[in-house]
N, CA, C and O atoms as a DFTB+ gen file, in Angstrom:
808 C
 N C O
     1  1      63.653      62.528      -0.540
     2  2      62.905      61.676      -0.314
     3  2      61.889      61.657       0.544
     4  3      62.208      62.131       1.634
     5  1      60.416      61.168       0.447
     6  2      59.499      61.622       1.043
     7  2      58.305      60.965       1.188
     8  3      57.455      61.016       0.299
     9  1      58.199      60.565       1.852
    10  2      57.405      59.227       2.392
    11  2      55.647      59.221       3.025
    12  3      55.508      59.199       4.248
    13  1      54.729      59.236       2.371
    14  2      53.854      59.198       2.783
    15  2      53.265      57.103       3.173
    16  3      53.274      56.034       2.563
    17  1      52.840      57.649       4.584
    18  2      52.389      56.653       5.622
    19  2      51.124      56.945       6.443
    20  3      50.728      58.071       6.742
    21  1      50.462      55.618       6.813
    22  2      49.336      54.923       7.231
    23  2      49.641      55.488       8.971
    24  3      49.457      54.542       9.736
    25  1      49.866      56.197       9.376
    26  2      50.074      55.148      10.770
    27  2      50.372      54.362      11.694
    28  3      50.077      54.811      12.802
    29  1      50.829      53.388      11.696
    30  2      50.902      51.947      11.927
    31  2      51.025      51.351      10.806
    32  3      52.185      51.528      10.436
    33  1      50.595      50.887      10.245
    34  2      50.285      50.558       9.131
    35  2      51.648      49.592       8.201
    36  3      52.579      49.181       8.893
    37  1      51.662      49.369       7.061
    38  2      53.068      48.256       6.538
    39  2      54.330      50.031       6.183
    40  3      55.554      50.149       6.249
    41  1      53.563      50.742       5.941
    42  2      54.668      51.984       6.000
    43  2      55.619      52.087       6.734
    44  3      56.775      52.379       6.428
    45  1      55.183      51.853       7.752
    46  2      56.063      51.647       9.186
    47  2      57.925      51.042       9.347
    48  3      58.834      51.244      10.151
    49  1      57.662      49.828       7.424
    50  2      58.465      49.089       8.014
    51  2      59.203      50.282       6.981
    52  3      60.417      50.375       7.158
    53  1      58.644      51.156       5.980
    54  2      59.449      51.801       5.819
    55  2      60.172      52.730       6.164
    56  3      61.345      52.932       5.851
    57  1      59.320      53.482       6.994
    58  2      59.814      54.323       8.013
    59  2      61.346      54.181       9.012
    60  3      62.106      55.072       9.392
    61  1      61.394      52.797       9.211
    62  2      62.030      52.394       9.937
    63  2      63.149      52.292       9.123
    64  3      64.215      52.712       9.574
    65  1      63.110      51.812       8.009
    66  2      64.172      51.795       6.475
    67  2      64.641      53.419       6.442
    68  3      65.729      53.728       5.958
    69  1      64.329      53.761       6.632
    70  2      64.804      55.365       6.565
    71  2      65.725      56.100       7.499
    72  3      66.669      56.850       7.250
    73  1      65.244      55.720       8.565
    74  2      65.804      55.592       9.920
    75  2      67.239      55.189      10.101
    76  3      68.108      55.818      10.705
    77  1      67.360      53.911       9.412
    78  2      68.534      52.729       9.555
    79  2      69.354      52.836       8.746
    80  3      70.358      52.123       8.740
    81  1      69.027      54.102       7.544
    82  2      69.339      54.444       6.740
    83  2      70.255      55.658       6.778
    84  3      71.395      55.557       6.324
    85  1      69.832      56.754       7.275
    86  2      70.268      58.022       7.763
    87  2      70.357      59.032       7.508
    88  3      70.425      59.962       8.312
    89  1      70.394      59.162       5.441
    90  2      69.798      59.923       4.755
    91  2      68.665      60.898       4.933
    92  3      67.510      60.497       5.079
    93  1      69.061      62.484       4.921
    94  2      68.047      63.644       4.651
    95  2      66.448      62.597       4.589
    96  3      66.508      61.578       3.901
    97  1      65.414      62.847       5.153
    98  2      63.665      62.925       3.896
    99  2      62.674      63.641       4.841
   100  3      62.856      64.412       5.783
   101  1      61.573      63.129       4.275
   102  2      60.343      64.296       4.601
   103  2      59.699      62.769       4.304
   104  3      59.819      61.890       3.450
   105  1      58.690      63.078       5.948
   106  2      57.860      61.724       5.866
   107  2      56.065      63.199       6.125
   108  3      56.426      64.338       6.418
   109  1      54.587      62.994       5.997
   110  2      53.764      62.630       5.773
   111  2      53.233      62.453       6.045
   112  3      52.498      62.068       5.135
   113  1      52.310      62.282       7.798
   114  2      51.282      61.288       7.520
   115  2      50.077      61.713       6.807
   116  3      49.745      62.832       6.416
   117  1      49.475      60.539       6.718
   118  2      48.258      60.526       5.180
   119  2      46.852      59.607       5.775
   120  3      47.026      58.388       5.792
   121  1      45.428      60.141       6.277
   122  2      44.965      59.966       6.622
   123  2      44.045      58.583       5.749
   124  3      44.286      58.148       4.623
   125  1      42.754      58.043       6.906
   126  2      42.420      56.835       5.771
   127  2      41.673      58.092       4.335
   128  3      41.773      57.879       3.127
   129  1      41.017      59.258       4.948
   130  2      40.508      59.514       4.377
   131  2      40.889      60.264       2.589
   132  3      40.622      60.374       1.392
   133  1      41.996      60.687       4.161
   134  2      43.278      61.879       2.739
   135  2      43.618      60.626       1.834
   136  3      44.670      60.967       1.293
   137  1      43.238      59.128       1.292
   138  2      43.746      58.006       0.782
   139  2      43.259      58.053      -0.704
   140  3      43.767      57.692      -1.766
   141  1      41.597      58.876      -0.220
   142  2      40.710      58.812      -1.413
   143  2      40.605      59.914      -1.686
   144  3      39.702      59.979      -2.520
   145  1      41.196      61.364      -1.382
   146  2      41.155      61.636      -1.651
   147  2      42.262      62.727      -3.791
   148  3      43.351      62.257      -4.119
   149  1      41.897      63.442      -4.322
   150  2      42.364      62.981      -5.817
   151  2      44.046      64.047      -5.255
   152  3      44.905      63.791      -6.099
   153  1      44.569      64.955      -4.268
   154  2      45.898      64.948      -4.032
   155  2      46.440      63.361      -4.078
   156  3      47.297      63.089      -4.920
   157  1      45.897      62.202      -3.085
   158  2      47.199      61.282      -3.064
   159  2      46.396      60.431      -4.076
   160  3      47.169      59.516      -4.358
   161  1      45.226      60.251      -4.785
   162  2      45.189      59.351      -6.086
   163  2      46.249      59.722      -6.989
   164  3      46.485      59.014      -7.968
   165  1      46.969      60.859      -6.730
   166  2      47.992      61.081      -8.085
   167  2      48.824      60.123      -7.685
   168  3      48.727      59.119      -8.389
   169  1      49.590      60.047      -6.841
   170  2      50.497      59.301      -6.312
   171  2      50.211      57.945      -6.160
   172  3      50.892      57.152      -6.809
   173  1      49.389      57.554      -5.472
   174  2      48.538      56.014      -5.831
   175  2      47.614      55.546      -5.901
   176  3      46.966      55.039      -4.986
   177  1      47.191      55.665      -7.721
   178  2      46.413      55.705      -7.834
   179  2      44.428      54.588      -7.305
   180  3      43.258      54.796      -7.626
   181  1      45.407      53.066      -6.052
   182  2      44.433      53.021      -5.447
   183  2      44.874      53.089      -4.412
   184  3      45.507      52.200      -3.843
   185  1      44.519      54.540      -3.850
   186  2      44.060      54.793      -2.320
   187  2      44.955      53.968      -0.925
   188  3      44.497      53.881       0.214
   189  1      46.103      53.508      -1.309
   190  2      46.469      52.441      -0.318
   191  2      48.642      53.118       0.235
   192  3      49.705      53.145      -0.386
   193  1      48.238      53.476       1.546
   194  2      49.797      53.619       1.880
   195  2      51.061      52.559       2.138
   196  3      50.883      51.445       2.631
   197  1      52.378      53.078       1.728
   198  2      52.750      53.881       1.290
   199  2      52.965      54.128       0.020
   200  3      53.013      53.141      -0.713
   201  1      53.131      55.343      -0.531
   202  2      53.672      56.546      -1.293
   203  2      54.483      56.387      -0.945
   204  3      54.416      55.881       0.175
   205  1      55.801      56.606      -1.441
   206  2      57.589      56.802      -1.461
   207  2      57.978      58.037      -2.645
   208  3      58.671      57.390      -3.431
   209  1      57.935      58.885      -2.972
   210  2      59.076      59.860      -4.227
   211  2      60.286      60.356      -3.740
   212  3      60.441      60.421      -2.520
   213  1      61.580      60.883      -4.859
   214  2      62.390      60.013      -5.046
   215  2      62.649      61.879      -6.225
   216  3      62.995      61.939      -7.405
   217  1      62.484      62.459      -5.758
   218  2      62.973      63.486      -7.245
   219  2      61.964      62.621      -7.624
   220  3      61.092      62.136      -6.903
   221  1      62.223      62.393      -9.325
   222  2      60.419      62.387     -10.171
   223  2      60.536      60.414     -10.012
   224  3      60.029      59.800     -10.950
   225  1      60.958      59.859      -9.259
   226  2      60.040      58.750      -9.230
   227  2      59.546      58.758      -7.783
   228  3      59.844      59.155      -6.656
   229  1      58.177      57.771      -8.795
   230  2      57.666      57.342      -6.801
   231  2      56.736      56.374      -7.190
   232  3      55.964      56.173      -8.128
   233  1      57.010      55.948      -6.348
   234  2      56.769      54.390      -5.753
   235  2      55.505      54.120      -4.734
   236  3      55.247      54.920      -3.835
   237  1      54.435      52.446      -5.038
   238  2      53.671      52.311      -4.309
   239  2      55.209      50.325      -3.693
   240  3      56.235      49.669      -3.513
   241  1      53.896      50.651      -3.746
   242  2      54.202      48.799      -2.668
   243  2      55.020      48.978      -1.628
   244  3      55.933      49.740      -1.946
   245  1      55.119      48.467      -0.102
   246  2      55.942      48.515       0.595
   247  2      57.546      47.421      -0.090
   248  3      58.710      47.796       0.054
   249  1      57.184      46.281      -0.696
   250  2      57.972      45.516      -0.703
   251  2      59.195      46.434      -1.693
   252  3      60.339      46.645      -1.290
   253  1      58.686      46.876      -2.978
   254  2      58.959      47.356      -3.596
   255  2      60.533      48.335      -2.920
   256  3      61.754      48.199      -2.999
   257  1      59.401      49.472      -2.166
   258  2      60.579      50.886      -1.651
   259  2      61.088      49.863      -0.519
   260  3      60.403      50.554       0.235
   261  1      61.431      49.243       0.009
   262  2      62.383      48.607       0.783
   263  2      63.129      48.432       0.145
   264  3      64.172      49.019       0.435
   265  1      63.161      47.519      -1.170
   266  2      64.170      46.970      -2.214
   267  2      64.846      48.414      -2.792
   268  3      66.031      48.732      -2.888
   269  1      63.741      49.079      -3.100
   270  2      64.432      50.178      -3.836
   271  2      65.578      50.904      -2.629
   272  3      66.516      51.532      -3.120
   273  1      65.531      50.852      -1.721
   274  2      66.403      51.594      -0.565
   275  2      67.388      51.222      -0.493
   276  3      68.461      51.793      -0.683
   277  1      67.052      49.721      -0.069
   278  2      68.338      49.018       0.684
   279  2      69.167      49.402      -1.569
   280  3      70.173      50.076      -1.790
   281  1      68.800      49.110      -2.040
   282  2      69.697      49.008      -3.477
   283  2      70.301      50.101      -3.405
   284  3      71.507      49.851      -3.405
   285  1      70.014      51.792      -3.309
   286  2      70.397      53.198      -3.331
   287  2      72.074      53.042      -2.617
   288  3      73.238      53.163      -2.997
   289  1      71.208      52.646      -1.169
   290  2      72.271      52.284      -0.323
   291  2      73.094      51.768      -0.052
   292  3      73.887      52.335       0.699
   293  1      73.273      50.897      -0.342
   294  2      73.362      49.402      -0.320
   295  2      75.243      49.746       0.903
   296  3      75.806      48.660       0.766
   297  1      75.889      50.356       1.531
   298  2      76.178      50.866       2.439
   299  2      75.617      50.418       4.112
   300  3      76.164      49.967       5.118
   301  1      74.352      50.794       3.764
   302  2      73.303      50.171       4.631
   303  2      73.200      48.895       5.401
   304  3      72.666      48.697       6.493
   305  1      73.863      48.019       4.552
   306  2      74.035      46.387       5.186
   307  2      72.710      46.204       5.161
   308  3      72.521      45.722       6.278
   309  1      71.546      46.271       4.578
   310  2      69.906      46.173       4.484
   311  2      69.775      45.310       3.586
   312  3      68.781      44.625       3.829
   313  1      70.503      44.874       2.281
   314  2      70.004      43.440       1.516
   315  2      72.050      43.411       1.305
   316  3      73.097      44.057       1.347
   317  1      71.836      42.981       1.230
   318  2      73.562      41.517       1.439
   319  2      73.736      42.013       0.216
   320  3      72.906      42.878      -0.064
   321  1      74.699      41.721      -0.804
   322  2      75.347      41.893      -1.678
   323  2      75.514      40.609      -2.040
   324  3      75.498      40.514      -3.268
   325  1      75.678      39.513      -1.457
   326  2      76.010      38.303      -1.495
   327  2      74.485      37.071      -2.039
   328  3      73.454      36.542      -1.626
   329  1      75.423      37.217      -3.279
   330  2      73.302      36.190      -3.861
   331  2      72.826      35.451      -2.639
   332  3      71.672      35.875      -2.704
   333  1      72.815      34.730      -1.648
   334  2      72.822      34.280      -1.034
   335  2      71.242      34.319      -0.272
   336  3      70.117      33.836      -0.393
   337  1      72.160      35.407       0.728
   338  2      72.009      35.435       1.550
   339  2      71.294      36.957       1.812
   340  3      71.081      37.576       2.855
   341  1      70.979      37.325       0.159
   342  2      70.281      38.141      -0.600
   343  2      68.929      37.621      -0.822
   344  3      67.889      38.164      -0.451
   345  1      69.068      36.252      -1.614
   346  2      67.615      35.421      -2.011
   347  2      67.019      35.130      -0.584
   348  3      65.802      35.081      -0.411
   349  1      68.352      34.852       0.908
   350  2      67.607      34.615       1.125
   351  2      66.775      35.996       2.350
   352  3      66.488      35.676       3.503
   353  1      66.554      37.211       1.898
   354  2      66.111      38.310       2.943
   355  2      64.921      37.924       2.308
   356  3      64.062      37.245       2.869
   357  1      64.825      38.429       0.896
   358  2      63.530      38.708       0.070
   359  2      63.212      37.301       0.077
   360  3      62.699      37.392       1.192
   361  1      63.068      36.059      -0.204
   362  2      62.342      34.931       0.509
   363  2      61.445      35.457       2.005
   364  3      60.305      35.131       2.335
   365  1      62.187      36.153       2.555
   366  2      61.566      36.425       4.625
   367  2      60.932      37.128       3.908
   368  3      59.745      36.838       3.758
   369  1      61.559      38.458       3.112
   370  2      61.002      39.222       3.039
   371  2      59.085      39.403       1.827
   372  3      58.106      40.138       1.697
   373  1      59.842      37.827       1.159
   374  2      57.647      37.562       0.703
   375  2      56.807      36.798       1.086
   376  3      55.625      36.888       0.755
   377  1      57.398      35.680       2.053
   378  2      56.798      35.229       3.092
   379  2      55.794      36.546       3.533
   380  3      54.627      36.658       3.158
   381  1      56.481      37.468       4.369
   382  2      56.433      38.994       5.461
   383  2      54.485      39.587       4.645
   384  3      53.328      39.628       5.065
   385  1      55.228      39.924       3.322
   386  2      54.485      40.683       2.617
   387  2      53.563      39.637       1.614
   388  3      52.704      40.367       1.119
   389  1      53.464      38.904       1.347
   390  2      52.474      38.482       0.147
   391  2      52.135      37.138       1.704
   392  3      51.014      36.684       1.474
   393  1      52.444      36.776       2.426
   394  2      51.201      35.707       2.863
   395  2      50.643      36.457       4.311
   396  3      49.508      36.765       4.672
   397  1      52.367      36.640       5.145
   398  2      51.926      37.102       6.170
   399  2      50.929      38.632       6.757
   400  3      50.367      39.038       7.775
   401  1      51.160      38.998       5.538
   402  2      50.589      40.972       5.474
   403  2      48.854      40.983       5.380
   404  3      47.887      41.282       6.082
   405  1      49.301      40.210       3.411
   406  2      47.992      39.315       3.166
   407  2      46.994      39.140       4.587
   408  3      46.378      40.130       4.980
   409  1      46.885      37.916       5.272
   410  2      45.627      37.061       6.431
   411  2      45.637      39.047       7.218
   412  3      44.564      39.652       7.222
   413  1      46.531      39.532       7.605
   414  2      46.104      40.678       8.463
   415  2      44.994      41.499       7.608
   416  3      44.084      41.874       8.346
   417  1      44.890      41.732       6.777
   418  2      43.701      42.227       4.946
   419  2      42.814      41.595       5.579
   420  3      41.838      42.107       6.128
   421  1      43.148      40.202       5.539
   422  2      41.824      39.261       5.320
   423  2      41.294      39.261       7.744
   424  3      40.182      38.818       8.031
   425  1      41.659      39.458       8.211
   426  2      41.761      39.638       9.252
   427  2      41.035      40.829      10.163
   428  3      40.146      40.747      11.010
   429  1      41.875      42.124       9.575
   430  2      40.884      43.192      10.425
   431  2      39.588      43.812       8.659
   432  3      38.604      44.552       8.631
   433  1      39.977      43.392       8.053
   434  2      39.370      43.694       7.325
   435  2      37.890      43.063       6.225
   436  3      37.323      43.470       5.210
   437  1      37.741      41.747       7.259
   438  2      36.715      40.674       7.157
   439  2      35.446      40.330       6.712
   440  3      34.867      39.295       6.382
   441  1      35.027      42.255       6.863
   442  2      33.761      42.715       6.241
   443  2      33.362      43.254       5.088
   444  3      32.202      43.542       4.791
   445  1      34.741      43.452       4.155
   446  2      34.916      43.011       2.688
   447  2      34.739      42.477       2.714
   448  3      33.530      42.399       2.495
   449  1      35.244      41.483       2.922
   450  2      35.189      40.027       1.908
   451  2      34.315      38.841       2.188
   452  3      34.236      37.721       1.685
   453  1      33.489      39.651       3.463
   454  2      32.108      38.248       3.757
   455  2      30.802      39.263       3.806
   456  3      30.902      40.486       3.907
   457  1      29.670      38.596       3.725
   458  2      28.602      40.166       3.953
   459  2      28.229      39.382       5.861
   460  3      28.204      40.061       6.886
   461  1      28.025      38.054       5.791
   462  2      27.050      37.809       7.280
   463  2      28.480      37.163       8.110
   464  3      29.536      36.626       7.773
   465  1      27.818      37.565       9.357
   466  2      28.176      37.860      10.355
   467  2      29.385      36.536      11.533
   468  3      30.068      36.490      12.556
   469  1      28.825      35.604      10.200
   470  2      28.961      34.390      10.792
   471  2      30.287      33.995       9.894
   472  3      31.297      33.436      10.324
   473  1      30.116      34.286       8.978
   474  2      30.938      33.822       7.341
   475  2      32.380      34.701       8.056
   476  3      33.413      34.035       8.120
   477  1      32.437      36.455       8.680
   478  2      33.573      36.569       8.944
   479  2      34.409      36.223       9.938
   480  3      35.636      36.280       9.857
   481  1      33.599      35.752      11.166
   482  2      34.424      34.900      12.395
   483  2      34.798      33.813      11.536
   484  3      35.887      33.290      11.770
   485  1      33.748      33.143      10.098
   486  2      35.541      32.062      10.179
   487  2      36.877      32.588       9.841
   488  3      38.027      32.375      10.222
   489  1      36.247      33.420       8.912
   490  2      37.223      34.157       8.046
   491  2      38.068      34.402       8.704
   492  3      38.998      33.609       8.558
   493  1      38.313      35.488       9.725
   494  2      39.016      35.616      11.228
   495  2      39.849      34.606      11.479
   496  3      41.079      34.612      11.514
   497  1      38.789      33.393      11.719
   498  2      39.258      32.939      13.089
   499  2      40.035      31.539      12.347
   500  3      40.345      30.603      13.083
   501  1      40.447      31.434      10.215
   502  2      41.034      31.090       9.594
   503  2      42.608      32.202       9.074
   504  3      43.836      32.117       9.096
   505  1      41.900      32.848       8.793
   506  2      43.506      33.834       9.101
   507  2      44.188      34.140       9.664
   508  3      45.178      34.787       9.325
   509  1      43.636      33.459      11.676
   510  2      44.864      33.701      12.603
   511  2      45.752      32.586      12.594
   512  3      46.930      32.551      12.953
   513  1      44.965      31.596      12.094
   514  2      45.693      29.382      12.592
   515  2      46.492      30.079      11.255
   516  3      47.676      29.750      11.332
   517  1      46.221      31.014       9.938
   518  2      47.069      30.597       8.891
   519  2      48.580      31.904       9.796
   520  3      49.768      31.959       9.478
   521  1      48.226      32.304      10.330
   522  2      48.901      33.554      10.631
   523  2      49.901      32.288      11.287
   524  3      50.877      31.798      10.719
   525  1      49.372      31.920      12.623
   526  2      50.157      31.000      13.531
   527  2      50.930      30.317      13.094
   528  3      52.004      30.072      13.642
   529  1      50.512      29.803      11.879
   530  2      51.767      27.981      10.787
   531  2      53.011      29.707      10.173
   532  3      54.209      29.666      10.453
   533  1      52.624      30.534       9.665
   534  2      53.548      31.430       9.203
   535  2      54.637      31.847      10.288
   536  3      55.855      31.752      10.139
   537  1      53.705      32.513      11.841
   538  2      54.827      33.018      12.619
   539  2      55.658      31.355      13.399
   540  3      56.736      31.163      13.960
   541  1      54.563      30.506      13.069
   542  2      55.879      29.170      13.834
   543  2      57.181      28.800      13.088
   544  3      58.295      28.744      13.608
   545  1      56.807      28.496      11.473
   546  2      58.039      28.764      10.557
   547  2      58.703      30.132      11.136
   548  3      59.825      29.789      11.509
   549  1      58.527      31.595      11.400
   550  2      59.659      32.264      11.864
   551  2      60.250      32.276      12.675
   552  3      61.276      32.910      12.429
   553  1      60.210      31.733      14.075
   554  2      59.807      31.508      15.353
   555  2      61.092      31.104      14.961
   556  3      62.048      31.872      15.068
   557  1      61.255      29.399      14.296
   558  2      61.781      28.690      13.977
   559  2      63.946      29.018      13.427
   560  3      65.104      28.615      13.532
   561  1      63.004      30.051      12.854
   562  2      64.084      30.274      11.509
   563  2      64.768      31.240      12.996
   564  3      65.894      30.952      13.402
   565  1      64.064      32.196      13.584
   566  2      65.138      32.778      15.036
   567  2      65.622      32.458      16.163
   568  3      65.965      32.998      17.214
   569  1      65.534      30.806      15.401
   570  2      65.996      30.257      16.809
   571  2      67.414      30.723      17.263
   572  3      67.579      31.262      18.357
   573  1      68.093      30.571      16.677
   574  2      69.762      30.551      16.206
   575  2      70.468      32.041      16.298
   576  3      71.514      32.203      16.926
   577  1      69.910      32.922      15.731
   578  2      70.299      34.416      15.339
   579  2      68.944      35.473      15.780
   580  3      67.718      35.368      15.739
   581  1      69.513      36.085      16.032
   582  2      68.742      37.541      16.092
   583  2      68.567      38.220      15.644
   584  3      68.654      39.387      16.029
   585  1      68.007      37.576      13.911
   586  2      67.434      38.470      12.906
   587  2      67.442      37.327      12.339
   588  3      67.999      36.296      12.716
   589  1      66.419      37.630      10.844
   590  2      66.433      36.290      10.047
   591  2      67.496      36.150       8.926
   592  3      67.520      35.314       8.023
   593  1      68.193      36.950       9.131
   594  2      69.279      36.188       7.835
   595  2      70.619      36.562       8.634
   596  3      71.790      36.504       8.259
   597  1      70.004      37.011       9.994
   598  2      71.599      36.639      10.763
   599  2      72.590      38.382      10.615
   600  3      73.747      38.786      10.502
   601  1      71.390      38.833      10.700
   602  2      72.364      40.623      10.593
   603  2      70.891      41.352      10.284
   604  3      70.037      40.750       9.633
   605  1      70.658      42.756      10.828
   606  2      69.837      43.372      10.496
   607  2      69.318      43.369       9.024
   608  3      70.141      43.275       8.113
   609  1      68.051      43.464       8.769
   610  2      67.846      43.755       7.053
   611  2      66.725      44.274       6.791
   612  3      65.991      44.618       7.717
   613  1      66.348      44.444       5.443
   614  2      64.240      45.461       5.317
   615  2      63.881      44.237       5.993
   616  3      63.508      44.447       7.147
   617  1      63.876      43.165       5.682
   618  2      62.377      42.124       5.663
   619  2      62.613      42.166       7.579
   620  3      61.607      42.562       8.166
   621  1      63.548      41.880       8.283
   622  2      63.848      42.392       9.744
   623  2      62.475      43.831       9.747
   624  3      61.342      43.568      10.151
   625  1      62.726      44.806       9.403
   626  2      61.102      45.719       9.410
   627  2      59.854      45.607       9.056
   628  3      58.852      46.306       9.205
   629  1      60.032      44.831       8.673
   630  2      58.356      44.504       8.120
   631  2      57.908      43.407       9.134
   632  3      56.759      43.478       9.570
   633  1      58.868      42.225       9.611
   634  2      57.876      41.460      10.864
   635  2      57.521      41.892      11.526
   636  3      56.346      41.960      11.888
   637  1      58.997      42.625      12.173
   638  2      58.402      44.016      13.984
   639  2      57.408      44.431      13.442
   640  3      56.401      43.845      13.838
   641  1      57.145      45.542      12.357
   642  2      55.649      45.871      12.097
   643  2      54.260      44.519      12.626
   644  3      53.449      44.671      13.539
   645  1      54.410      43.094      11.563
   646  2      53.835      42.585      11.255
   647  2      53.696      42.181      13.048
   648  3      52.573      42.093      13.546
   649  1      54.669      42.012      13.701
   650  2      53.986      41.655      15.331
   651  2      53.268      42.662      15.914
   652  3      52.386      42.183      16.627
   653  1      53.279      44.138      15.910
   654  2      52.834      44.777      16.121
   655  2      51.064      44.407      16.228
   656  3      50.216      44.327      17.116
   657  1      51.145      44.237      14.623
   658  2      49.460      43.800      14.241
   659  2      49.234      43.325      15.487
   660  3      48.596      43.949      16.335
   661  1      49.937      41.779      15.724
   662  2      49.866      40.878      16.232
   663  2      49.339      41.577      17.283
   664  3      48.168      41.924      17.130
   665  1      49.801      41.838      18.165
   666  2      49.262      42.634      19.362
   667  2      48.199      43.186      19.563
   668  3      47.645      43.197      20.662
   669  1      47.570      43.957      18.089
   670  2      46.239      44.298      18.303
   671  2      45.063      43.882      18.025
   672  3      43.947      44.324      18.298
   673  1      45.695      42.297      17.016
   674  2      44.474      42.019      17.182
   675  2      44.251      40.661      18.290
   676  3      43.495      39.691      18.345
   677  1      45.096      41.078      18.908
   678  2      45.431      39.683      20.425
   679  2      45.607      39.277      20.270
   680  3      45.080      38.392      20.943
   681  1      46.770      38.554      19.047
   682  2      46.407      37.463      18.745
   683  2      47.867      36.250      19.380
   684  3      49.074      36.263      19.134
   685  1      47.015      35.329      20.244
   686  2      47.824      34.595      21.233
   687  2      49.126      33.743      20.109
   688  3      48.945      32.787      19.355
   689  1      50.599      34.640      20.415
   690  2      52.103      34.034      19.982
   691  2      52.962      33.419      21.252
   692  3      54.062      32.960      20.941
   693  1      52.629      33.361      22.508
   694  2      53.238      32.908      23.682
   695  2      53.956      31.758      23.363
   696  3      55.084      31.489      23.776
   697  1      53.341      31.157      22.693
   698  2      53.700      29.277      22.133
   699  2      55.232      29.745      21.658
   700  3      56.120      29.270      22.365
   701  1      55.671      30.605      20.568
   702  2      56.314      30.864      20.227
   703  2      57.694      32.005      21.022
   704  3      57.666      33.236      21.034
   705  1      58.722      31.160      21.578
   706  2      59.700      31.042      22.338
   707  2      60.717      32.616      21.493
   708  3      60.981      33.492      22.316
   709  1      61.199      32.896      20.050
   710  2      61.933      33.679      19.486
   711  2      61.022      34.468      19.586
   712  3      61.550      35.202      20.421
   713  1      59.827      35.022      19.358
   714  2      59.488      36.332      18.472
   715  2      59.217      37.196      19.504
   716  3      58.526      38.097      19.029
   717  1      59.458      37.426      20.959
   718  2      58.558      37.916      21.734
   719  2      60.852      38.800      21.896
   720  3      61.037      39.976      21.584
   721  1      61.576      38.263      22.187
   722  2      63.299      38.323      21.697
   723  2      63.285      39.444      21.144
   724  3      63.369      40.612      21.523
   725  1      63.034      38.338      19.132
   726  2      62.794      39.411      18.477
   727  2      62.202      41.434      18.798
   728  3      62.575      42.606      18.741
   729  1      61.535      40.895      18.993
   730  2      60.930      42.027      18.998
   731  2      61.293      42.687      20.074
   732  3      61.221      43.854      19.691
   733  1      61.572      42.702      20.964
   734  2      61.753      43.481      22.159
   735  2      63.380      43.696      21.448
   736  3      63.664      44.867      21.699
   737  1      64.392      43.138      20.777
   738  2      65.388      43.766      19.867
   739  2      64.444      44.510      19.318
   740  3      63.630      44.820      20.188
   741  1      64.230      44.848      18.507
   742  2      63.669      45.757      16.850
   743  2      63.499      47.243      18.020
   744  3      64.090      48.322      18.053
   745  1      61.962      46.398      19.218
   746  2      61.541      47.725      19.815
   747  2      62.513      49.160      20.437
   748  3      62.221      50.355      20.402
   749  1      63.854      48.408      21.039
   750  2      64.263      49.288      21.492
   751  2      65.527      49.791      20.934
   752  3      66.350      50.552      21.443
   753  1      65.509      48.836      19.032
   754  2      66.195      50.396      18.070
   755  2      66.486      50.772      17.899
   756  3      67.109      50.012      17.159
   757  1      67.136      52.111      17.637
   758  2      67.286      53.641      18.224
   759  2      66.177      53.879      16.936
   760  3      64.982      54.165      17.005
   761  1      67.227      53.599      15.477
   762  2      66.116      53.912      14.355
   763  2      64.782      53.325      14.553
   764  3      64.064      53.763      13.655
   765  1      64.001      52.380      15.468
   766  2      62.749      52.272      15.068
   767  2      62.431      53.141      16.294
   768  3      62.081      54.269      15.949
   769  1      62.442      53.014      17.192
   770  2      62.360      54.490      18.312
   771  2      61.875      56.224      17.433
   772  3      61.064      57.114      17.688
   773  1      62.550      56.063      16.722
   774  2      62.184      57.403      16.171
   775  2      61.188      57.279      14.831
   776  3      60.610      58.114      14.135
   777  1      61.240      56.422      14.824
   778  2      59.931      55.733      13.611
   779  2      59.238      56.410      14.271
   780  3      58.979      57.612      14.336
   781  1      58.798      55.077      15.022
   782  2      57.627      55.580      15.926
   783  2      57.276      56.072      16.949
   784  3      56.340      55.815      17.706
   785  1      58.583      57.293      16.979
   786  2      57.882      58.216      17.260
   787  2      57.144      60.120      16.024
   788  3      56.487      61.138      16.240
   789  1      58.002      59.344      14.667
   790  2      57.931      59.870      13.976
   791  2      56.180      59.929      13.589
   792  3      55.632      60.723      12.824
   793  1      55.603      58.921      14.312
   794  2      54.160      58.448      14.064
   795  2      53.052      58.470      14.681
   796  3      51.898      58.170      14.372
   797  1      53.794      59.056      16.045
   798  2      52.792      58.805      17.224
   799  2      52.929      57.973      17.989
   800  3      52.388      58.274      19.053
   801  1      53.574      56.678      18.003
   802  2      53.043      55.596      18.295
   803  2      54.044      55.464      19.681
   804  3      54.611      56.335      20.340
   805  1      54.015      54.440      19.776
   806  2      54.827      53.170      21.486
   807  2      55.573      52.479      20.859
   808  3      56.241      51.615      21.428
């Protein structure tokens, strides 16, 4: 198995899950410039990270890779075999991947979507507003549990990564009392620390 990652991007969630699984794997950092070069485009024609190979298989899209790994290594218990818990995990994973991640794309990449600075600022402001709405729902979900579905899952790794982005973007999440507890729990996890160290992050 080999992970091609962009430092601190959503590929970090895959990196964390690979550490949690504990099976041998290789990883290779890819710069933003390298994402657009022919060698990487042969893996992912969209020119985005992550890309993941396992033998002849090549996958892109973090959510697909996370589910593949959890299904390949069920003993990791990162995606429950119980029908209800599994559906709930995928529900939260979908929210994080399809909604939260997308709005960070608008926040960090506003110039790609609007030409005028005033429009960019409005776009960013609306993205932050929506992100806070999403995090309010997640904060409530964590009110009586350490992890999104009560036990560690692939969705938790992805949520942790987006909370790192919130710090980078200086989004004020101080109204959400349970998110800092979740972040601290994940941040001190050995697998998370190993993935961060591998990517040169703290």
